[in-house]
Structures are given as structure tokens and as C-alpha cells.
C-alpha positions in Angstrom: 124.8 63.3 150.2 121.3 65.6 149.7 122.8 68.7 148.0 125.5 66.1 145.5 122.1 64.0 144.2 120.4 68.1 143.7 123.0 68.7 141.6 122.5 65.1 139.4 119.1 65.9 139.3 119.0 69.3 137.7 121.9 68.2 135.6 119.8 64.8 134.4 117.5 67.9 133.6 119.9 69.5 131.4 120.2 66.9 129.5 116.5 66.2 129.0 115.7 69.4 128.5 119.0 69.6 125.9 117.7 66.7 124.1 114.1 68.0 124.0 116.0 71.0 121.9 117.5 69.4 119.7 114.5 67.6 118.3 111.7 70.7 118.3 114.5 72.5 116.2 115.5 69.6 113.2 114.8 70.8 109.9 111.5 71.6 108.8 111.9 70.6 104.9 113.1 67.4 104.7 114.6 66.1 101.5 112.4 63.2 100.1 113.9 63.0 96.5 116.2 64.0 94.5 116.6 63.4 90.0 118.5 63.7 87.7 118.7 63.4 84.4 122.6 61.4 83.4 122.0 61.7 79.8 121.3 65.2 79.9 124.6 65.6 77.3 123.2 69.5 76.2 125.5 72.2 78.0 125.9 73.9 80.9 122.7 76.3 80.7 123.1 79.6 80.7 119.7 81.6 81.4 115.9 80.5 83.6 112.9 81.3 84.1 111.4 80.9 86.9 107.7 80.0 87.7 106.1 79.2 90.9 102.7 77.9 90.8 100.6 79.6 94.0 98.0 81.3 94.0 99.1 83.8 97.0 100.4 87.0 94.8 102.7 87.6 97.7 104.2 84.9 98.5 105.2 83.6 94.4 106.8 87.2 94.8 108.5 86.6 97.5 109.3 82.6 96.0 110.7 83.5 92.5 112.7 86.9 93.6 114.1 85.0 96.5 115.1 82.1 93.7 116.7 84.4 91.6 118.5 86.0 94.1 120.4 82.8 94.6 120.9 82.7 90.5 122.4 86.3 89.8 124.4 85.6 92.8 126.6 83.0 89.9 126.1 85.0 86.9 122.8 82.8 85.3 120.8 85.1 83.6 117.1 85.4 85.3 113.2 86.3 84.3 111.3 85.7 87.3 107.5 85.2 86.1 105.4 86.8 88.1 107.2 90.0 86.0 106.4 88.4 83.0 103.4 86.7 83.1 99.6 88.4 84.1 98.3 86.2 87.1 94.8 85.5 85.1 97.2 83.8 82.5 98.0 80.9 85.0 94.2 79.9 85.7 93.2 80.1 81.8 92.5 77.1 80.1 96.3 77.2 77.3 98.2 78.6 80.4 100.8 75.8 79.6 101.2 77.5 76.3 101.0 81.2 77.1 104.2 80.5 79.4 105.9 78.7 76.7 105.7 81.3 74.2 106.9 84.2 77.0 110.1 81.9 77.8 111.0 81.1 74.3 110.1 85.3 73.5 112.8 86.0 76.2 115.0 83.5 75.0 115.9 81.2 78.3 117.0 77.8 77.2 115.5 76.6 81.0 112.8 76.9 82.9 112.4 76.5 87.3 108.5 75.4 87.9 107.6 75.3 91.7 104.4 73.1 92.7 102.8 72.0 95.5 101.8 68.4 95.3 100.7 67.7 98.7 99.2 69.5 101.7 98.5 68.0 104.8 97.4 68.5 108.6 98.1 65.8 111.7 96.9 65.6 115.1 99.6 64.8 118.1 97.7 65.5 121.4 100.5 65.4 124.6 99.5 63.5 127.5 99.7 65.1 130.9 102.9 64.5 133.1 103.6 64.6 136.8 107.3 66.5 137.3 108.7 64.8 140.1 112.5 65.4 142.4 114.2 63.2 143.9 116.6 60.8 143.9 117.9 57.0 143.7 119.7 53.8 144.1 120.8 52.4 140.7 123.5 49.3 140.8 126.4 51.3 140.8 125.2 53.9 143.7 123.2 57.4 143.9 121.3 57.9 140.1 119.3 59.8 138.6 115.8 58.9 136.4 113.4 59.8 135.0 111.7 58.1 137.9 112.8 58.2 141.9 112.9 55.7 144.2 112.6 58.7 147.2 110.8 61.4 145.6 110.6 65.1 146.3 108.0 67.3 145.8 106.5 67.1 142.9 105.3 70.0 140.8 101.6 70.2 139.2 100.4 67.8 137.3 100.5 69.5 133.4 96.8 69.4 131.2 97.2 66.7 128.1 96.5 69.6 125.1 95.8 69.3 121.9 98.5 71.2 118.5 98.3 70.7 114.6 100.9 70.7 112.6 100.9 71.4 109.3 103.1 69.8 106.0 103.4 70.3 102.4 104.7 69.2 100.0 106.5 70.7 96.8 108.3 69.4 93.6 110.4 72.6 92.2 111.4 70.4 89.2 114.2 72.3 85.8 113.2 71.6 82.3 116.2 72.2 79.4 113.2 74.9 77.4 114.7 73.1 73.6 113.6 69.7 74.3 110.9 70.5 77.0 112.5 67.4 79.2 112.7 67.0 83.0 116.7 67.7 83.8 116.3 68.0 87.5 114.1 67.2 90.3 113.6 67.9 94.4 110.7 66.4 96.0 110.1 68.1 100.0 107.3 68.0 102.3 108.0 71.2 104.5 106.6 71.3 108.2 104.8 74.9 108.9 106.5 76.5 111.6 105.2 79.8 111.0 103.7 82.1 108.2 104.0 80.0 104.5 106.2 83.6 104.1 109.0 82.1 106.6 109.3 79.4 104.9 110.2 80.2 101.9 114.1 80.8 102.5 115.3 77.6 104.1 113.3 76.0 101.9 114.9 77.8 98.9 118.6 77.3 100.5 117.8 73.9 100.5 117.0 73.6 96.8 119.4 75.9 95.1 122.3 73.8 96.9 121.9 70.8 95.9 120.1 71.2 92.2 123.3 73.6 91.4 125.5 70.3 92.8 123.9 68.9 89.9 126.1 71.1 87.6 123.3 71.8 84.9 124.0 75.5 85.1 127.6 77.4 84.8 
């Protein structure tokens, strides 16, 4: 009898752990909004100039290179801005005109721009708890739950603690260079679980999947 209750307790504990792991493994990037210009009738785009507006040069280069990889795979001509535009140019008052001039010089018919629109940090407080082993009886007989009628040995009570979570809001948009009008845009929020560079690949994968489903490019 005791062995049966012990096995049930272990099974219940395993289910709780599995549920926790599922929650902990939720995708760090959540799509908040996707917009497409349904009136666009300019035909498929063949080339794109990629601009990621972040201050860190390494992050910018990694971001643009990762985006470029997806376009190149589909045979689309792509140019990364870090290879053509000096970082200082983006900090100047006439940055927009200078970058547009470079894009036209290269003959790109579209520009993809990624920018940060929000940055927030929240503090989560995790209360302490006592893990109790044992078993109880429900209406249908013996049962295992989070609280037991007959308690066995308990683990020490854990101390409460707090940890911070950082969230980054990003918008990636595609513009038609002929009209300078926006054709497609996606807004997301990413929970930063590691370094900023570690979040680049999963973010770009999500954005690229949504973008190419819009069928703006060949």
C-alpha cells in the first residue's frame, strides 16, 4: 500500500515538473501584430537593403547578416547596411537622406528596417514554500495532490527570492523604395533570456517566416 502511494506521489511530481518545463520553455518572442498593405500591386520585390537600428555594432552586424541569410537562400539580392553605410552616418541629422541615397545607388527596390520601440524590466518575486511528501484520500479512494492529509517527511522550506526579466519591443518593416510606403510590418516583444546576440536567430526566424508568407518577394 505504502509503495503504491509513493509511486503515485512520484508520478504526480513528474507531471508537475513536466508542466513547469513546458511553461519555462515558452517562446521568448511573442508576435503582437502583423500588418500587410493589401492594396499593394507593384509586383514581386527582387532586392532588399537591410537596416537594423541598434547602437552596438556587433549586434547590428549579426542581426543584418542573419536576415540576409534568409533572403539569399531564396535567391533575393540583399545588401546589409553595415557594409555600405558608416555607423556615424546613422547618428547625423540627415541620416535618412544619406541612407536613402545609398539604397538608391545600390538599386534595391525594398528596404527592411528593424528598430527598438520599447524596453522594460519587471521584478518577479517567488515566495518560499515547503515540499511535503505523503498521501491522502479523496472521494474515489487514495489520491495524490499538492496538499496531503497525512504528511511524510518534508524538505526544508525554501526562501523567497526575486529576479528581473527584461523585455524588448521590436518592429520590423518593409518599405517599397519606389513610393517609400510601408508594405509590411511586424511588432513583437522578446523576453531576453541570455545575451542580446543569443536572441537574434530565433527572432529573425519568426520574422522571416511571417514575412515570406506575405509573398512580397519572388
